[in-house]
C-alpha positions in Angstrom: 1.6 -16.6 4.9 2.0 -13.3 6.7 5.5 -12.0 7.2 7.3 -9.3 9.1 10.2 -7.7 7.2 12.9 -5.7 8.8 15.6 -3.9 6.9 18.8 -2.3 8.0 18.0 0.6 5.7 15.7 2.5 8.0 13.9 4.5 5.2 12.5 1.3 3.7 8.8 0.9 4.2 7.9 -2.1 6.3 4.8 -3.8 7.7 4.9 -5.0 11.3 2.3 -7.7 12.2 1.5 -8.4 15.9 2.3 -12.1 15.6 5.4 -14.0 16.6 7.6 -11.1 15.6 5.8 -8.6 17.8 8.1 -8.2 20.7 5.8 -8.0 23.7 7.6 -7.1 27.0 6.4 -10.1 28.9 8.7 -12.9 30.3 7.9 -16.5 29.7 6.5 -17.1 33.1 3.9 -14.3 32.6 2.9 -15.8 29.2 2.3 -19.2 30.9 0.2 -17.6 33.7 -1.9 -15.7 31.1 -2.5 -18.9 29.2 -3.5 -20.8 32.3 -6.2 -18.2 33.0 -7.9 -18.9 29.6 -11.4 -20.3 30.3 -11.3 -23.0 27.6 -8.0 -24.4 28.8 -6.9 -24.8 25.1 -4.1 -22.4 25.4 -3.0 -23.8 28.8 -2.7 -27.3 27.2 -0.9 -26.1 24.0 1.5 -23.8 25.9 2.9 -27.0 27.6 2.7 -29.4 24.7 3.0 -27.5 21.4 6.2 -27.9 19.5 7.5 -28.0 16.0 7.7 -31.5 14.8 9.9 -30.8 11.8 12.7 -28.2 11.9 15.3 -27.2 9.3 18.0 -24.7 10.1 20.7 -23.5 7.6 23.2 -20.7 7.4 21.8 -17.7 5.4 23.4 -15.0 3.3 25.9 -13.2 5.7 25.7 -10.0 3.8 21.9 -9.9 3.7 20.2 -6.7 5.0 16.7 -8.0 5.5 15.1 -10.2 8.0 11.8 -12.0 7.1 9.8 -13.9 9.7 6.3 -15.2 9.9 4.0 -18.0 11.1 0.7 -19.2 9.5 -2.4 -19.9 11.7 -1.8 -23.6 11.5 1.8 -23.3 12.8 4.1 -23.2 9.8 7.1 -21.0 10.7 9.6 -19.5 8.3 12.5 -17.1 9.0 15.2 -15.8 6.7 18.2 -13.7 7.4 17.7 -13.8 11.1 20.3 -13.9 13.8 19.9 -16.2 16.8 20.0 -13.3 19.2 17.1 -11.6 17.4 15.1 -14.9 17.4 15.7 -15.4 21.1 14.5 -11.8 21.9 11.4 -12.3 19.8 10.6 -15.7 21.4 11.0 -14.3 25.0 9.6 -10.9 24.4 12.6 -8.9 25.3 14.8 -6.2 23.8 18.3 -7.0 22.6 19.9 -5.2 25.6 18.1 -7.5 27.9 19.9 -10.5 26.5 23.4 -10.8 28.1 26.3 -13.1 27.3 26.7 -15.8 24.7 29.2 -16.2 21.9 29.7 -13.5 19.2 28.2 -15.6 16.4 24.6 -15.3 17.9 24.7 -11.6 16.9 26.6 -11.8 13.6 25.6 -15.0 11.8 22.3 -15.2 9.9 20.1 -18.3 9.5 17.2 -19.6 7.4 14.7 -21.6 9.4 11.7 -23.6 8.4 9.5 -25.4 10.9 6.0 -26.9 11.1 3.6 -28.6 13.5 1.7 -31.8 13.0 -1.2 -33.7 14.4 -3.4 -32.1 17.1 -1.4 -28.9 17.5 -1.8 -28.2 13.8 -5.6 -28.7 14.1 -6.0 -26.7 17.3 -4.0 -23.6 16.4 -6.4 -22.2 13.8 -9.2 -22.3 16.4 -7.3 -19.8 18.7 -7.4 -16.0 18.6 -4.5 -14.0 17.3 -3.3 -13.2 20.8 -3.6 -16.9 21.9 -1.6 -18.0 18.8 1.0 -15.4 19.7 1.5 -17.0 23.1 1.7 -20.5 21.8 3.9 -19.5 18.9 6.5 -18.0 21.2 6.4 -21.1 23.4 7.1 -23.3 20.3 10.1 -21.1 19.2 11.4 -21.3 22.8 11.1 -25.1 22.7 12.9 -25.2 19.3 15.8 -23.1 20.7 16.2 -25.4 23.7 16.0 -28.5 21.6 18.1 -27.6 18.6 20.6 -25.1 20.1 20.7 -26.4 23.7 19.8 -22.8 24.8 19.8 -22.4 28.6 19.4 -19.0 30.2 19.2 -17.6 33.7 16.7 -14.8 34.3 17.7 -12.0 36.6 16.1 -8.8 37.7 17.9 -5.5 37.2 16.8 -2.0 38.0 17.0 0.2 34.9 15.9 3.6 33.8 12.8 3.1 31.8 9.9 5.2 30.4 6.3 5.0 31.4 3.7 5.8 28.7 0.9 7.6 30.5 -2.1 9.7 29.4 -1.1 13.4 29.0 -2.8 16.2 31.0 -5.4 17.0 28.3 -6.4 13.4 27.8 -5.7 10.8 25.1 -6.2 11.7 21.4 -6.9 8.2 20.1 -9.6 6.7 17.8 -10.9 3.4 19.2 -11.1 0.7 16.6 -14.4 -0.8 15.5 -14.7 -4.5 16.1 -14.7 -6.4 12.8 -13.5 -3.4 10.8 -11.8 -4.5 7.5 -10.3 -1.1 6.9 -11.3 -0.6 3.2 -9.1 2.6 3.1 -6.4 1.4 5.5 -3.4 -0.9 5.6 -3.6 -4.1 3.5 -1.9 -7.4 3.5 -0.4 -8.9 0.3 -3.8 -10.4 -0.5 -5.4 -7.0 -0.4 -7.3 -7.6 2.8 -7.1 -5.2 5.8 -7.7 -6.0 9.4 -7.0 -5.0 13.0 -3.5 -5.6 14.4 -1.5 -4.1 11.7 1.3 -1.5 12.0 3.4 0.1 9.2 6.6 2.0 9.8 7.8 4.2 6.9 10.9 6.2 7.8 9.6 8.3 10.7 5.9 7.7 10.4 4.0 5.0 12.2 0.5 4.0 11.1 -1.5 1.6 13.2 -5.0 0.1 12.9 -6.7 -1.9 15.6 -3.6 -2.0 17.8 -3.2 -2.2 21.5 -1.0 0.4 23.2 1.2 -2.4 24.5 2.3 -2.9 20.9 3.0 0.9 20.6 5.1 0.7 23.8 7.1 -2.2 22.2 7.7 -0.2 19.0 8.9 2.8 21.0 11.2 0.6 23.1 12.9 -0.5 19.8 13.1 3.0 18.5 14.6 4.5 21.7 16.7 1.6 22.8 15.0 1.8 26.1 12.1 0.0 27.7 8.8 1.8 27.4 6.0 0.4 29.6 2.3 1.0 28.9 1.0 2.6 32.0 -1.9 4.5 30.4 -4.6 2.3 31.8 -6.1 2.1 28.3 -6.7 -1.5 27.3 -8.7 -1.1 24.0 -7.5 -1.3 20.4 -6.9 1.9 18.5 -6.3 3.5 15.1 -3.6 6.2 15.0 -0.8 7.8 13.1 2.5 9.1 14.6 5.1 11.2 12.8 8.3 12.6 14.1 11.7 14.0 13.0 14.6 11.8 11.9 17.2 13.7 13.9 15.6 12.8 17.2 14.8 9.2 16.5 17.4 8.0 19.0 18.0 11.0 21.2 19.0 9.0 24.3 20.8 5.9 25.3 19.4 3.2 27.6 20.6 4.9 30.7 19.0 8.3 30.1 15.4 9.3 30.5 14.9 13.0 30.0 12.4 13.7 27.2 13.5 17.3 27.3 16.8 16.3 25.7 15.0 14.9 22.8 12.7 17.9 22.5 15.7 20.3 22.4 17.2 18.5 19.4 14.1 19.0 17.4 13.9 22.8 17.7 15.2 23.4 14.2 13.4 20.6 12.6 10.1 20.7 10.7 8.8 17.7 12.5 8.8 17.3 16.3 10.8 14.9 18.4 9.3 11.6 19.1 8.6 12.7 22.6 6.7 15.8 21.5 4.9 13.9 18.7 3.5 11.3 21.2 2.1 14.1 23.4 0.8 16.4 20.7 -0.6 13.8 18.3 -1.7 10.9 20.6 -2.3 12.7 23.9 0.2 10.4 25.6 3.4 11.2 27.5 6.7 9.4 28.2 7.8 10.0 31.8 11.1 8.9 33.3 11.0 6.1 35.9 13.0 3.3 37.5 11.7 -0.2 37.1 12.9 -3.8 37.8 13.5 -5.3 34.3 14.1 -8.9 33.4 17.6 -9.6 32.1 18.4 -13.0 30.6 22.0 -14.4 30.9 22.9 -16.9 28.3 24.6 -19.9 30.1 24.8 -22.3 27.2 24.1 -22.2 23.5 25.3 -24.3 20.6 25.6 -23.4 16.9 22.7 -25.2 15.1 23.7 -28.1 12.8 22.3 -28.4 9.3 19.8 -31.1 8.5 
């Protein structure tokens, strides 16, 4: 099983897989539309019918500092030390500040979850691509939240200050990934195998292999606590490394957008701010903008009962 691990100790090395835990900034309606455009129709069918047949939810260690979450290609889902708010954000592809309302326990209490599919869904999932399984996986977690927690949300649109990731003046400085590359000298899973779609964050260095820039935008959104949208026009998969200074990791709040503020804080540091690093190392730039952003208002949610 492939897991994502997230620690509250930010210097801890962690591997981020672009699976169910990869928070892609796309609302549920967009996911369904994308699935319906699939030529085979397999994703369109699964997106409406796939669900976990067996689900177990229990309270987890309240003092735990790590979250572990993953899903196998055949649809077995395991999560430890996860808050319900974090799970909702992952399932709907949103940042935590886009989820509004709900009782305090959804942010403070941690849970251990095990779920699995059966029958046709279990047989069909391994036949899908990684991206297709990501869509179906999110839908199954959404269905689980609605069924076991009676989650009901109302989507709204709110104009926010965001950042657009665009190609810098001198052009992008990115190495396009080779299809089928197993990365003999790159990142590896626990089984020693390397492949596209892997990202590793170690302190203030991000290493990626075979990753779409949408995933980089998602990572930057989490680092900056502000939505970053990929507007580069580059739709390939890339290998890259990004390194920046610790002092400028969170230079701005959600309501501010000036990259110059972040740059100024890095003047006395040996490493550049994250804004400068993106431009100098990747040939990309973050520019301030206003965008309509989906916000989800929690109308009802119930604490899960043990089973």
